[in-house]
C-alpha positions in Angstrom: -0.7 18.6 -0.6 2.5 16.8 -1.5 0.6 13.5 -1.7 -2.4 14.8 -3.5 -0.2 16.7 -6.0 1.2 13.4 -7.0 -2.2 11.8 -7.6 -2.1 9.8 -4.4 0.5 7.5 -6.0 2.8 8.2 -3.0 2.2 8.4 0.7 3.8 10.1 3.8 6.2 7.1 3.8 7.6 8.3 0.5 7.6 11.9 1.6 10.0 11.2 4.5 12.9 10.5 2.1 11.9 13.0 -0.6 14.0 16.2 -0.9 10.8 18.2 -0.3 10.7 16.9 3.3 14.0 18.8 4.2 12.2 21.5 6.2 10.7 18.8 8.4 13.9 16.9 9.1 14.7 18.6 12.5 11.2 17.6 13.7 11.5 14.1 12.2 14.9 13.6 13.8 13.5 14.5 17.3 10.4 12.4 16.7 12.5 9.4 15.6 14.7 9.9 18.8 11.5 9.9 20.9 10.3 6.7 19.2 13.7 5.1 19.7 13.6 6.0 23.4 10.1 4.4 23.7 10.9 1.3 21.6 14.4 0.6 23.0 13.5 -0.6 26.6 10.5 -2.6 25.4 12.4 -4.4 22.6 15.3 -5.0 25.0 13.0 -6.5 27.6 11.3 -8.8 25.1 14.7 -9.9 23.7 16.1 -10.6 27.2 13.0 -12.6 28.3 12.7 -14.5 25.0 15.5 -14.0 22.6 13.8 -15.9 19.8 10.5 -14.0 19.9 9.7 -11.7 16.9 8.9 -8.1 17.9 6.6 -5.8 16.1 4.3 -2.8 16.6 1.0 -2.4 14.9 1.0 1.2 13.7 -2.1 3.0 12.4 0.0 6.1 11.6 2.2 5.5 8.5 4.5 8.4 9.5 5.4 6.7 12.8 5.6 3.3 11.1 8.2 4.6 8.6 10.7 6.2 11.1 14.2 4.6 11.2 13.8 3.7 14.9 11.6 0.9 13.7 14.7 -1.0 12.4 14.8 -2.4 15.9 11.6 -4.4 15.0 11.6 -7.8 13.3 8.3 -7.3 11.5 6.7 -4.0 10.3 3.0 -3.7 10.5 0.4 -1.1 9.4 -3.2 -1.1 10.4 -5.6 0.6 8.0 -9.4 1.1 8.1 -10.4 3.3 5.1 -13.9 4.9 5.4 -14.5 4.7 1.7 -14.7 1.3 0.0 -13.4 2.4 -3.3 -10.6 1.1 -5.5 -8.7 4.4 -5.0 -8.8 4.1 -1.2 -7.7 0.5 -1.3 -4.8 1.3 -3.6 -3.7 4.1 -1.4 -3.6 1.8 1.6 -1.4 -0.5 -0.5 0.8 2.4 -1.5 1.5 3.0 2.2 2.4 -0.7 2.7 4.6 -0.7 -0.4 6.4 2.3 1.0 7.1 0.4 4.2 8.3 -2.6 2.2 10.7 -0.4 0.3 11.8 1.5 3.5 12.5 -1.8 5.4 13.8 -3.9 2.5 14.5 -7.4 3.4 12.2 -7.3 6.4 8.6 -8.6 6.5 5.8 -6.0 6.2 2.3 -6.9 7.0 -1.0 -5.1 6.4 -2.6 -5.9 9.7 -5.9 -5.1 11.3 -7.5 -4.0 8.0 -11.1 -4.1 7.1 -14.3 -2.4 6.0 -17.2 -1.8 8.4 -20.4 -3.5 7.4 -22.3 -0.9 9.3 -21.2 1.5 6.5 -20.9 -0.8 3.5 -22.9 -3.7 2.2 -21.3 -6.9 3.5 -20.8 -8.2 -0.1 -19.0 -5.0 -1.1 -16.8 -5.2 2.1 -16.0 -8.8 1.2 -14.9 -7.9 -2.3 -12.6 -5.1 -1.1 -11.1 -7.2 1.6 -10.5 -10.0 -0.9 -8.9 -7.5 -3.2 -6.7 -6.3 -0.3 -5.4 -9.8 0.3 -4.7 -10.3 -3.4 -3.0 -6.9 -3.7 -0.9 -7.6 -0.6 0.3 -10.9 -2.2 1.0 -9.1 -5.5 3.1 -6.4 -3.7 5.2 -9.1 -1.9 4.0 -8.3 1.5 4.5 -10.9 4.2 0.7 -11.1 4.6 -2.5 -9.3 5.5 -4.7 -9.9 8.5 -8.4 -9.1 8.8 -9.1 -7.3 12.1 -12.0 -9.4 13.4 -13.3 -12.9 12.6 -16.8 -12.2 14.1 -18.8 -9.0 14.4 -19.4 -7.9 18.0 -22.9 -7.9 19.5 -24.8 -4.6 19.1 -23.4 -1.8 21.2 -22.5 1.8 21.5 -20.2 2.1 18.4 -21.7 0.2 15.4 -18.6 1.0 13.2 -16.2 -0.5 15.6 -18.4 -3.6 16.1 -18.9 -4.4 12.4 -15.5 -5.3 11.0 -15.9 -9.0 11.3 -15.5 -11.5 8.5 -18.8 -13.0 9.8 -21.8 -11.4 11.3 -23.6 -12.9 14.4 -25.9 -14.9 12.2 
């Protein structure tokens, strides 16, 4: 309700630092500690094995992506797959990415694994929205945006998950 009350011009990323989130801070502190405990050994192992390697996590949950424990990462990444191919949904995905960019100022933020399923949208419509996403990511100063799949997968049990490709099988 906090987000919708602001016309979807903000996201949970913005909520985390808003005064209205004060009642949730004990929970968020514990959640951040749990995330730090999970990230710490993995980041340490990567850095020990290959000190020059960049480390990231591709989050689909913006709340987890925005937690302070993620300062251990070199690159911040958010994966988004909106159901509705509408300008409002596209903009909301970018509001999440913008919030991460502001939260982790000076660090690269990527919109990764994004796309629109052509099993649910006309391919031309999906292409328009995906192109708009790339342009909007550039406009926001994100480090980049990465389409989830180059090619659709062959027909199978989950048409939505198989139809995020930039190209179809033909």
